[in-house]
N, CA, C and O atoms as a GROMACS GRO file, in nm:
protein
  524
    1UNK      N    1   0.085  -0.118   0.000
    1UNK     CA    2   0.000   0.000   0.000
    1UNK      C    3   0.089   0.124   0.000
    1UNK      O    4   0.198   0.123   0.057
    2UNK      N    5   0.042   0.229  -0.063
    2UNK     CA    6   0.125   0.349  -0.077
    2UNK      C    7   0.121   0.443   0.045
    2UNK      O    8   0.154   0.561   0.032
    3UNK      N    9   0.080   0.394   0.163
    3UNK     CA   10   0.075   0.482   0.280
    3UNK      C   11   0.101   0.400   0.406
    3UNK      O   12   0.108   0.277   0.402
    4UNK      N   13   0.116   0.469   0.518
    4UNK     CA   14   0.145   0.404   0.646
    4UNK      C   15   0.021   0.364   0.724
    4UNK      O   16   0.034   0.318   0.838
    5UNK      N   17  -0.096   0.379   0.667
    5UNK     CA   18  -0.221   0.353   0.739
    5UNK      C   19  -0.292   0.226   0.694
    5UNK      O   20  -0.398   0.192   0.747
    6UNK      N   21  -0.236   0.157   0.596
    6UNK     CA   22  -0.302   0.039   0.541
    6UNK      C   23  -0.203  -0.073   0.516
    6UNK      O   24  -0.085  -0.050   0.489
    7UNK      N   25  -0.254  -0.194   0.525
    7UNK     CA   26  -0.177  -0.314   0.495
    7UNK      C   27  -0.265  -0.399   0.405
    7UNK      O   28  -0.381  -0.424   0.437
    8UNK      N   29  -0.211  -0.445   0.293
    8UNK     CA   30  -0.290  -0.523   0.198
    8UNK      C   31  -0.233  -0.664   0.185
    8UNK      O   32  -0.112  -0.686   0.187
    9UNK      N   33  -0.326  -0.758   0.170
    9UNK     CA   34  -0.292  -0.898   0.147
    9UNK      C   35  -0.379  -0.947   0.032
    9UNK      O   36  -0.498  -0.918   0.028
   10UNK      N   37  -0.319  -1.019  -0.060
   10UNK     CA   38  -0.395  -1.074  -0.171
   10UNK      C   39  -0.397  -1.226  -0.157
   10UNK      O   40  -0.293  -1.290  -0.145
   11UNK      N   41  -0.519  -1.283  -0.160
   11UNK     CA   42  -0.538  -1.426  -0.150
   11UNK      C   43  -0.617  -1.468  -0.273
   11UNK      O   44  -0.739  -1.448  -0.279
   12UNK      N   45  -0.550  -1.524  -0.371
   12UNK     CA   46  -0.616  -1.552  -0.499
   12UNK      C   47  -0.660  -1.422  -0.561
   12UNK      O   48  -0.578  -1.332  -0.583
   13UNK      N   49  -0.789  -1.410  -0.590
   13UNK     CA   50  -0.840  -1.284  -0.646
   13UNK      C   51  -0.889  -1.188  -0.539
   13UNK      O   52  -0.918  -1.072  -0.567
   14UNK      N   53  -0.897  -1.237  -0.413
   14UNK     CA   54  -0.946  -1.154  -0.303
   14UNK      C   55  -0.836  -1.061  -0.252
   14UNK      O   56  -0.724  -1.104  -0.225
   15UNK      N   57  -0.869  -0.935  -0.241
   15UNK     CA   58  -0.777  -0.835  -0.186
   15UNK      C   59  -0.831  -0.790  -0.051
   15UNK      O   60  -0.940  -0.733  -0.043
   16UNK      N   61  -0.754  -0.815   0.056
   16UNK     CA   62  -0.793  -0.777   0.191
   16UNK      C   63  -0.706  -0.660   0.236
   16UNK      O   64  -0.583  -0.670   0.235
   17UNK      N   65  -0.770  -0.551   0.274
   17UNK     CA   66  -0.698  -0.431   0.316
   17UNK      C   67  -0.739  -0.398   0.458
   17UNK      O   68  -0.856  -0.378   0.487
   18UNK      N   69  -0.640  -0.394   0.547
   18UNK     CA   70  -0.662  -0.355   0.686
   18UNK      C   71  -0.619  -0.211   0.700
   18UNK      O   72  -0.511  -0.173   0.653
   19UNK      N   73  -0.701  -0.131   0.765
   19UNK     CA   74  -0.683   0.014   0.764
   19UNK      C   75  -0.700   0.072   0.903
   19UNK      O   76  -0.783   0.026   0.981
   20UNK      N   77  -0.621   0.172   0.934
   20UNK     CA   78  -0.641   0.250   1.056
   20UNK      C   79  -0.632   0.398   1.019
   20UNK      O   80  -0.530   0.443   0.969
   21UNK      N   81  -0.740   0.471   1.044
   21UNK     CA   82  -0.742   0.616   1.021
   21UNK      C   83  -0.755   0.684   1.158
   21UNK      O   84  -0.861   0.676   1.219
   22UNK      N   85  -0.649   0.749   1.205
   22UNK     CA   86  -0.652   0.811   1.338
   22UNK      C   87  -0.765   0.913   1.352
   22UNK      O   88  -0.803   0.978   1.254
   23UNK      N   89  -0.820   0.928   1.472
   23UNK     CA   90  -0.929   1.023   1.491
   23UNK      C   91  -0.888   1.168   1.465
   23UNK      O   92  -0.972   1.252   1.434
   24UNK      N   93  -0.760   1.197   1.478
   24UNK     CA   94  -0.712   1.334   1.455
   24UNK      C   95  -0.684   1.363   1.308
   24UNK      O   96  -0.652   1.477   1.273
   25UNK      N   97  -0.696   1.263   1.222
   25UNK     CA   98  -0.667   1.282   1.080
   25UNK      C   99  -0.775   1.368   1.015
   25UNK      O  100  -0.894   1.342   1.032
   26UNK      N  101  -0.735   1.472   0.941
   26UNK     CA  102  -0.834   1.554   0.870
   26UNK      C  103  -0.912   1.469   0.769
   26UNK      O  104  -0.856   1.376   0.710
   27UNK      N  105  -1.038   1.501   0.750
   27UNK     CA  106  -1.124   1.426   0.660
   27UNK      C  107  -1.068   1.418   0.519
   27UNK      O  108  -1.073   1.312   0.457
   28UNK      N  109  -1.014   1.527   0.467
   28UNK     CA  110  -0.962   1.525   0.330
   28UNK      C  111  -0.843   1.429   0.317
   28UNK      O  112  -0.825   1.367   0.213
   29UNK      N  113  -0.762   1.417   0.422
   29UNK     CA  114  -0.650   1.324   0.419
   29UNK      C  115  -0.700   1.179   0.423
   29UNK      O  116  -0.647   1.093   0.353
   30UNK      N  117  -0.802   1.152   0.503
   30UNK     CA  118  -0.861   1.018   0.508
   30UNK      C  119  -0.917   0.980   0.371
   30UNK      O  120  -0.899   0.867   0.326
   31UNK      N  121  -0.983   1.073   0.305
   31UNK     CA  122  -1.036   1.046   0.172
   31UNK      C  123  -0.926   1.024   0.070
   31UNK      O  124  -0.940   0.942  -0.020
   32UNK      N  125  -0.815   1.096   0.083
   32UNK     CA  126  -0.701   1.074  -0.006
   32UNK      C  127  -0.646   0.932   0.010
   32UNK      O  128  -0.612   0.867  -0.088
   33UNK      N  129  -0.638   0.886   0.135
   33UNK     CA  130  -0.589   0.750   0.161
   33UNK      C  131  -0.685   0.647   0.102
   33UNK      O  132  -0.642   0.552   0.037
   34UNK      N  133  -0.813   0.667   0.124
   34UNK     CA  134  -0.912   0.574   0.069
   34UNK      C  135  -0.911   0.574  -0.084
   34UNK      O  136  -0.920   0.468  -0.146
   35UNK      N  137  -0.898   0.690  -0.143
   35UNK     CA  138  -0.898   0.701  -0.289
   35UNK      C  139  -0.775   0.638  -0.352
   35UNK      O  140  -0.777   0.601  -0.469
   36UNK      N  141  -0.667   0.624  -0.276
   36UNK     CA  142  -0.545   0.564  -0.327
   36UNK      C  143  -0.549   0.411  -0.323
   36UNK      O  144  -0.460   0.345  -0.376
   37UNK      N  145  -0.652   0.354  -0.262
   37UNK     CA  146  -0.664   0.208  -0.255
   37UNK      C  147  -0.708   0.157  -0.392
   37UNK      O  148  -0.813   0.197  -0.443
   38UNK      N  149  -0.629   0.069  -0.450
   38UNK     CA  150  -0.668   0.013  -0.580
   38UNK      C  151  -0.776  -0.093  -0.561
   38UNK      O  152  -0.747  -0.204  -0.518
   39UNK      N  153  -0.900  -0.059  -0.594
   39UNK     CA  154  -1.012  -0.151  -0.576
   39UNK      C  155  -1.016  -0.251  -0.691
   39UNK      O  156  -1.016  -0.212  -0.808
   40UNK      N  157  -1.020  -0.378  -0.657
   40UNK     CA  158  -1.040  -0.483  -0.756
   40UNK      C  159  -1.185  -0.530  -0.745
   40UNK      O  160  -1.262  -0.475  -0.665
   41UNK      N  161  -1.222  -0.629  -0.824
   41UNK     CA  162  -1.360  -0.680  -0.818
   41UNK      C  163  -1.389  -0.752  -0.687
   41UNK      O  164  -1.505  -0.763  -0.648
   42UNK      N  165  -1.286  -0.800  -0.619
   42UNK     CA  166  -1.301  -0.871  -0.492
   42UNK      C  167  -1.215  -0.803  -0.386
   42UNK      O  168  -1.103  -0.844  -0.359
   43UNK      N  169  -1.270  -0.698  -0.326
   43UNK     CA  170  -1.195  -0.622  -0.225
   43UNK      C  171  -1.273  -0.619  -0.095
   43UNK      O  172  -1.394  -0.597  -0.093
   44UNK      N  173  -1.201  -0.641   0.015
   44UNK     CA  174  -1.256  -0.621   0.148
   44UNK      C  175  -1.166  -0.521   0.218
   44UNK      O  176  -1.044  -0.540   0.223
   45UNK      N  177  -1.225  -0.416   0.272
   45UNK     CA  178  -1.151  -0.318   0.350
   45UNK      C  179  -1.207  -0.325   0.491
   45UNK      O  180  -1.328  -0.312   0.512
   46UNK      N  181  -1.120  -0.346   0.588
   46UNK     CA  182  -1.167  -0.354   0.726
   46UNK      C  183  -1.072  -0.277   0.815
   46UNK      O  184  -0.955  -0.257   0.782
   47UNK      N  185  -1.124  -0.234   0.928
   47UNK     CA  186  -1.038  -0.166   1.023
   47UNK      C  187  -1.109  -0.054   1.096
   47UNK      O  188  -1.231  -0.040   1.092
   48UNK      N  189  -1.027   0.025   1.164
   48UNK     CA  190  -1.075   0.136   1.246
   48UNK      C  191  -1.075   0.262   1.161
   48UNK      O  192  -0.970   0.321   1.135
   49UNK      N  193  -1.192   0.303   1.119
   49UNK     CA  194  -1.207   0.421   1.033
   49UNK      C  195  -1.228   0.548   1.115
   49UNK      O  196  -1.214   0.658   1.062
   50UNK      N  197  -1.262   0.535   1.242
   50UNK     CA  198  -1.296   0.649   1.326
   50UNK      C  199  -1.398   0.739   1.257
   50UNK      O  200  -1.391   0.862   1.265
   51UNK      N  201  -1.491   0.676   1.189
   51UNK     CA  202  -1.597   0.746   1.117
   51UNK      C  203  -1.731   0.693   1.166
   51UNK      O  204  -1.754   0.572   1.168
   52UNK      N  205  -1.817   0.782   1.205
   52UNK     CA  206  -1.951   0.746   1.250
   52UNK      C  207  -2.045   0.759   1.130
   52UNK      O  208  -2.064   0.868   1.076
   53UNK      N  209  -2.105   0.647   1.090
   53UNK     CA  210  -2.189   0.645   0.971
   53UNK      C  211  -2.338   0.655   1.001
   53UNK      O  212  -2.420   0.639   0.910
   54UNK      N  213  -2.374   0.682   1.124
   54UNK     CA  214  -2.515   0.702   1.159
   54UNK      C  215  -2.604   0.588   1.115
   54UNK      O  216  -2.579   0.473   1.151
   55UNK      N  217  -2.706   0.619   1.038
   55UNK     CA  218  -2.807   0.519   1.001
   55UNK      C  219  -2.752   0.408   0.911
   55UNK      O  220  -2.814   0.303   0.901
   56UNK      N  221  -2.641   0.429   0.846
   56UNK     CA  222  -2.583   0.324   0.760
   56UNK      C  223  -2.549   0.200   0.842
   56UNK      O  224  -2.566   0.088   0.796
   57UNK      N  225  -2.500   0.221   0.965
   57UNK     CA  226  -2.462   0.110   1.052
   57UNK      C  227  -2.555   0.093   1.170
   57UNK      O  228  -2.543  -0.004   1.245
   58UNK      N  229  -2.646   0.186   1.189
   58UNK     CA  230  -2.732   0.183   1.306
   58UNK      C  231  -2.667   0.250   1.425
   58UNK      O  232  -2.708   0.228   1.539
   59UNK      N  233  -2.567   0.331   1.400
   59UNK     CA  234  -2.498   0.405   1.505
   59UNK      C  235  -2.587   0.522   1.549
   59UNK      O  236  -2.678   0.562   1.477
   60UNK      N  237  -2.559   0.574   1.667
   60UNK     CA  238  -2.638   0.684   1.720
   60UNK      C  239  -2.596   0.819   1.662
   60UNK      O  240  -2.669   0.918   1.677
   61UNK      N  241  -2.482   0.825   1.597
   61UNK     CA  242  -2.430   0.954   1.553
   61UNK      C  243  -2.359   0.943   1.419
   61UNK      O  244  -2.331   0.833   1.370
   62UNK      N  245  -2.334   1.058   1.362
   62UNK     CA  246  -2.247   1.067   1.244
   62UNK      C  247  -2.149   1.180   1.271
   62UNK      O  248  -2.172   1.263   1.359
   63UNK      N  249  -2.042   1.183   1.194
   63UNK     CA  250  -1.944   1.291   1.206
   63UNK      C  251  -1.898   1.328   1.065
   63UNK      O  252  -1.931   1.259   0.969
   64UNK      N  253  -1.822   1.438   1.051
   64UNK     CA  254  -1.780   1.480   0.917
   64UNK      C  255  -1.707   1.371   0.839
   64UNK      O  256  -1.727   1.356   0.718
   65UNK      N  257  -1.622   1.295   0.908
   65UNK     CA  258  -1.552   1.186   0.840
   65UNK      C  259  -1.652   1.081   0.793
   65UNK      O  260  -1.637   1.026   0.684
   66UNK      N  261  -1.752   1.052   0.874
   66UNK     CA  262  -1.854   0.955   0.836
   66UNK      C  263  -1.937   1.002   0.717
   66UNK      O  264  -1.968   0.922   0.629
   67UNK      N  265  -1.971   1.129   0.713
   67UNK     CA  266  -2.049   1.184   0.601
   67UNK      C  267  -1.967   1.172   0.472
   67UNK      O  268  -2.020   1.132   0.368
   68UNK      N  269  -1.839   1.208   0.479
   68UNK     CA  270  -1.752   1.199   0.361
   68UNK      C  271  -1.731   1.053   0.320
   68UNK      O  272  -1.731   1.021   0.201
   69UNK      N  273  -1.713   0.965   0.419
   69UNK     CA  274  -1.694   0.824   0.390
   69UNK      C  275  -1.818   0.766   0.323
   69UNK      O  276  -1.808   0.688   0.228
   70UNK      N  277  -1.935   0.802   0.372
   70UNK     CA  278  -2.060   0.753   0.313
   70UNK      C  279  -2.070   0.791   0.166
   70UNK      O  280  -2.112   0.710   0.083
   71UNK      N  281  -2.033   0.912   0.132
   71UNK     CA  282  -2.037   0.957  -0.008
   71UNK      C  283  -1.936   0.878  -0.090
   71UNK      O  284  -1.967   0.835  -0.202
   72UNK      N  285  -1.815   0.858  -0.037
   72UNK     CA  286  -1.712   0.781  -0.108
   72UNK      C  287  -1.758   0.638  -0.131
   72UNK      O  288  -1.739   0.583  -0.240
   73UNK      N  289  -1.820   0.576  -0.030
   73UNK     CA  290  -1.871   0.439  -0.043
   73UNK      C  291  -1.973   0.429  -0.155
   73UNK      O  292  -1.970   0.335  -0.234
   74UNK      N  293  -2.061   0.527  -0.162
   74UNK     CA  294  -2.164   0.528  -0.266
   74UNK      C  295  -2.100   0.543  -0.404
   74UNK      O  296  -2.138   0.473  -0.497
   75UNK      N  297  -2.004   0.633  -0.416
   75UNK     CA  298  -1.936   0.654  -0.545
   75UNK      C  299  -1.861   0.529  -0.590
   75UNK      O  300  -1.852   0.504  -0.710
   76UNK      N  301  -1.809   0.452  -0.496
   76UNK     CA  302  -1.732   0.332  -0.528
   76UNK      C  303  -1.817   0.205  -0.533
   76UNK      O  304  -1.766   0.097  -0.560
   77UNK      N  305  -1.947   0.217  -0.506
   77UNK     CA  306  -2.039   0.102  -0.501
   77UNK      C  307  -1.994  -0.004  -0.401
   77UNK      O  308  -1.990  -0.123  -0.432
   78UNK      N  309  -1.959   0.043  -0.281
   78UNK     CA  310  -1.914  -0.046  -0.174
   78UNK      C  311  -2.025  -0.060  -0.069
   78UNK      O  312  -2.105   0.031  -0.049
   79UNK      N  313  -2.028  -0.175  -0.003
   79UNK     CA  314  -2.127  -0.205   0.098
   79UNK      C  315  -2.061  -0.215   0.234
   79UNK      O  316  -1.956  -0.277   0.248
   80UNK      N  317  -2.123  -0.154   0.335
   80UNK     CA  318  -2.077  -0.166   0.473
   80UNK      C  319  -2.146  -0.287   0.534
   80UNK      O  320  -2.266  -0.284   0.560
   81UNK      N  321  -2.070  -0.393   0.555
   81UNK     CA  322  -2.128  -0.518   0.605
   81UNK      C  323  -2.184  -0.503   0.746
   81UNK      O  324  -2.278  -0.573   0.782
   82UNK      N  325  -2.128  -0.413   0.826
   82UNK     CA  326  -2.181  -0.389   0.961
   82UNK      C  327  -2.329  -0.356   0.955
   82UNK      O  328  -2.408  -0.410   1.033
   83UNK      N  329  -2.367  -0.270   0.864
   83UNK     CA  330  -2.505  -0.226   0.854
   83UNK      C  331  -2.598  -0.332   0.800
   83UNK      O  332  -2.717  -0.332   0.831
   84UNK      N  333  -2.546  -0.423   0.718
   84UNK     CA  334  -2.628  -0.526   0.657
   84UNK      C  335  -2.644  -0.647   0.748
   84UNK      O  336  -2.755  -0.698   0.765
   85UNK      N  337  -2.533  -0.693   0.808
   85UNK     CA  338  -2.536  -0.820   0.882
   85UNK      C  339  -2.526  -0.806   1.034
   85UNK      O  340  -2.550  -0.903   1.106
   86UNK      N  341  -2.492  -0.688   1.082
   86UNK     CA  342  -2.480  -0.670   1.227
   86UNK      C  343  -2.512  -0.526   1.266
   86UNK      O  344  -2.432  -0.461   1.334
   87UNK      N  345  -2.628  -0.475   1.223
   87UNK     CA  346  -2.659  -0.334   1.252
   87UNK      C  347  -2.671  -0.310   1.403
   87UNK      O  348  -2.712  -0.397   1.480
   88UNK      N  349  -2.634  -0.191   1.441
   88UNK     CA  350  -2.645  -0.144   1.580
   88UNK      C  351  -2.551  -0.216   1.676
   88UNK      O  352  -2.566  -0.199   1.798
   89UNK      N  353  -2.457  -0.294   1.627
   89UNK     CA  354  -2.363  -0.364   1.714
   89UNK      C  355  -2.237  -0.280   1.728
   89UNK      O  356  -2.165  -0.261   1.630
   90UNK      N  357  -2.209  -0.230   1.848
   90UNK     CA  358  -2.092  -0.144   1.865
   90UNK      C  359  -1.960  -0.220   1.845
   90UNK      O  360  -1.949  -0.338   1.879
   91UNK      N  361  -1.863  -0.150   1.791
   91UNK     CA  362  -1.728  -0.206   1.775
   91UNK      C  363  -1.629  -0.134   1.866
   91UNK      O  364  -1.512  -0.172   1.875
   92UNK      N  365  -1.676  -0.031   1.932
   92UNK     CA  366  -1.594   0.045   2.028
   92UNK      C  367  -1.679   0.063   2.153
   92UNK      O  368  -1.791   0.115   2.147
   93UNK      N  369  -1.624   0.019   2.266
   93UNK     CA  370  -1.695   0.035   2.394
   93UNK      C  371  -1.596   0.085   2.498
   93UNK      O  372  -1.490   0.027   2.518
   94UNK      N  373  -1.633   0.194   2.563
   94UNK     CA  374  -1.549   0.252   2.666
   94UNK      C  375  -1.639   0.300   2.779
   94UNK      O  376  -1.761   0.293   2.770
   95UNK      N  377  -1.577   0.347   2.885
   95UNK     CA  378  -1.654   0.398   2.999
   95UNK      C  379  -1.600   0.535   3.039
   95UNK      O  380  -1.479   0.558   3.040
   96UNK      N  381  -1.692   0.624   3.072
   96UNK     CA  382  -1.657   0.757   3.122
   96UNK      C  383  -1.746   0.783   3.243
   96UNK      O  384  -1.868   0.786   3.230
   97UNK      N  385  -1.686   0.801   3.359
   97UNK     CA  386  -1.763   0.819   3.484
   97UNK      C  387  -1.863   0.706   3.504
   97UNK      O  388  -1.978   0.728   3.543
   98UNK      N  389  -1.817   0.585   3.478
   98UNK     CA  390  -1.897   0.464   3.495
   98UNK      C  391  -2.018   0.455   3.402
   98UNK      O  392  -2.109   0.377   3.426
   99UNK      N  393  -2.018   0.534   3.296
   99UNK     CA  394  -2.123   0.530   3.195
   99UNK      C  395  -2.062   0.473   3.067
   99UNK      O  396  -1.958   0.519   3.021
  100UNK      N  397  -2.128   0.372   3.011
  100UNK     CA  398  -2.078   0.310   2.889
  100UNK      C  399  -2.094   0.404   2.771
  100UNK      O  400  -2.199   0.466   2.752
  101UNK      N  401  -1.989   0.414   2.692
  101UNK     CA  402  -1.990   0.490   2.567
  101UNK      C  403  -1.958   0.391   2.457
  101UNK      O  404  -1.856   0.323   2.463
  102UNK      N  405  -2.043   0.381   2.358
  102UNK     CA  406  -2.018   0.286   2.251
  102UNK      C  407  -2.046   0.350   2.116
  102UNK      O  408  -2.121   0.448   2.105
  103UNK      N  409  -1.985   0.293   2.014
  103UNK     CA  410  -2.003   0.344   1.880
  103UNK      C  411  -1.962   0.236   1.780
  103UNK      O  412  -1.911   0.131   1.817
  104UNK      N  413  -1.984   0.265   1.654
  104UNK     CA  414  -1.950   0.173   1.546
  104UNK      C  415  -1.849   0.244   1.456
  104UNK      O  416  -1.887   0.317   1.365
  105UNK      N  417  -1.720   0.223   1.484
  105UNK     CA  418  -1.615   0.290   1.406
  105UNK      C  419  -1.522   0.191   1.337
  105UNK      O  420  -1.443   0.230   1.252
  106UNK      N  421  -1.532   0.064   1.374
  106UNK     CA  422  -1.455  -0.041   1.307
  106UNK      C  423  -1.548  -0.101   1.203
  106UNK      O  424  -1.654  -0.154   1.236
  107UNK      N  425  -1.509  -0.092   1.078
  107UNK     CA  426  -1.600  -0.125   0.969
  107UNK      C  427  -1.546  -0.237   0.882
  107UNK      O  428  -1.426  -0.260   0.874
  108UNK      N  429  -1.638  -0.307   0.819
  108UNK     CA  430  -1.609  -0.411   0.722
  108UNK      C  431  -1.681  -0.371   0.594
  108UNK      O  432  -1.804  -0.367   0.590
  109UNK      N  433  -1.603  -0.342   0.491
  109UNK     CA  434  -1.657  -0.284   0.367
  109UNK      C  435  -1.614  -0.373   0.250
  109UNK      O  436  -1.501  -0.421   0.247
  110UNK      N  437  -1.704  -0.394   0.155
  110UNK     CA  438  -1.667  -0.478   0.041
  110UNK      C  439  -1.747  -0.443  -0.084
  110UNK      O  440  -1.850  -0.376  -0.078
  111UNK      N  441  -1.697  -0.491  -0.196
  111UNK     CA  442  -1.770  -0.488  -0.322
  111UNK      C  443  -1.792  -0.631  -0.372
  111UNK      O  444  -1.834  -0.652  -0.486
  112UNK      N  445  -1.765  -0.728  -0.286
  112UNK     CA  446  -1.774  -0.870  -0.320
  112UNK      C  447  -1.912  -0.924  -0.285
  112UNK      O  448  -1.969  -0.890  -0.181
  113UNK      N  449  -1.965  -1.009  -0.370
  113UNK     CA  450  -2.091  -1.078  -0.343
  113UNK      C  451  -2.058  -1.218  -0.295
  113UNK      O  452  -2.027  -1.306  -0.375
  114UNK      N  453  -2.066  -1.239  -0.164
  114UNK     CA  454  -2.037  -1.369  -0.106
  114UNK      C  455  -2.159  -1.459  -0.117
  114UNK      O  456  -2.272  -1.410  -0.123
  115UNK      N  457  -2.136  -1.590  -0.120
  115UNK     CA  458  -2.246  -1.686  -0.132
  115UNK      C  459  -2.335  -1.686  -0.008
  115UNK      O  460  -2.457  -1.669  -0.021
  116UNK      N  461  -2.279  -1.704   0.110
  116UNK     CA  462  -2.356  -1.709   0.234
  116UNK      C  463  -2.286  -1.623   0.340
  116UNK      O  464  -2.231  -1.677   0.436
  117UNK      N  465  -2.288  -1.493   0.324
  117UNK     CA  466  -2.212  -1.408   0.417
  117UNK      C  467  -2.277  -1.397   0.554
  117UNK      O  468  -2.398  -1.410   0.569
  118UNK      N  469  -2.193  -1.372   0.653
  118UNK     CA  470  -2.240  -1.340   0.788
  118UNK      C  471  -2.130  -1.258   0.855
  118UNK      O  472  -2.014  -1.262   0.814
  119UNK      N  473  -2.167  -1.187   0.958
  119UNK     CA  474  -2.072  -1.106   1.033
  119UNK      C  475  -2.111  -1.113   1.179
  119UNK      O  476  -2.223  -1.078   1.216
  120UNK      N  477  -2.019  -1.160   1.260
  120UNK     CA  478  -2.042  -1.164   1.404
  120UNK      C  479  -1.939  -1.074   1.471
  120UNK      O  480  -1.819  -1.095   1.454
  121UNK      N  481  -1.984  -0.977   1.545
  121UNK     CA  482  -1.894  -0.886   1.617
  121UNK      C  483  -1.899  -0.924   1.764
  121UNK      O  484  -2.002  -0.908   1.830
  122UNK      N  485  -1.789  -0.973   1.814
  122UNK     CA  486  -1.780  -1.013   1.955
  122UNK      C  487  -1.769  -0.887   2.041
  122UNK      O  488  -1.683  -0.803   2.017
  123UNK      N  489  -1.857  -0.875   2.138
  123UNK     CA  490  -1.857  -0.756   2.223
  123UNK      C  491  -1.807  -0.783   2.364
  123UNK      O  492  -1.786  -0.689   2.441
  124UNK      N  493  -1.788  -0.907   2.399
  124UNK     CA  494  -1.743  -0.942   2.534
  124UNK      C  495  -1.604  -1.007   2.525
  124UNK      O  496  -1.591  -1.128   2.539
  125UNK      N  497  -1.503  -0.926   2.503
  125UNK     CA  498  -1.367  -0.976   2.493
  125UNK      C  499  -1.284  -0.929   2.611
  125UNK      O  500  -1.306  -0.820   2.664
  126UNK      N  501  -1.191  -1.008   2.651
  126UNK     CA  502  -1.105  -0.969   2.762
  126UNK      C  503  -0.962  -0.948   2.712
  126UNK      O  504  -0.866  -0.993   2.775
  127UNK      N  505  -0.948  -0.881   2.601
  127UNK     CA  506  -0.816  -0.858   2.544
  127UNK      C  507  -0.754  -0.726   2.590
  127UNK      O  508  -0.644  -0.693   2.548
  128UNK      N  509  -0.823  -0.652   2.673
  128UNK     CA  510  -0.770  -0.524   2.720
  128UNK      C  511  -0.784  -0.413   2.619
  128UNK      O  512  -0.719  -0.310   2.632
  129UNK      N  513  -0.868  -0.431   2.518
  129UNK     CA  514  -0.888  -0.330   2.416
  129UNK      C  515  -1.031  -0.277   2.425
  129UNK      O  516  -1.121  -0.348   2.471
  130UNK      N  517  -1.052  -0.154   2.381
  130UNK     CA  518  -1.186  -0.099   2.377
  130UNK      C  519  -1.250  -0.117   2.239
  130UNK      O  520  -1.360  -0.068   2.214
  131UNK      N  521  -1.181  -0.188   2.151
  131UNK     CA  522  -1.235  -0.219   2.017
  131UNK      C  523  -1.254  -0.369   2.006
  131UNK      O  524  -1.298  -0.418   1.902
   0.00000   0.00000   0.00000
């Protein structure tokens, strides 16, 4: 990949891209990184986008990065699997003053038509991570 925020693996015709876009990254820079990804007919992009897509994923909020990402997804004819197979399931859970804060910022995006797709997001992990 031509940047420090993505790692790509090719398995046969399938291209798997793991991505991390820091929350402090300006939206235009995030879009530049996404636009530099060479999309093939079988591409899966997954990772921490730090983008709130609102109703696309069943999240409670959206943000400027999410609005821009949603437009880019539409232009590229990509599907957010979170919204299709696991809507409203948080991928980020934290606590502030003993109040749970959750959101959907880790996304699974593809242009591939799988035969029998499913997506399970584990929410009870003891790995010491909030994602």
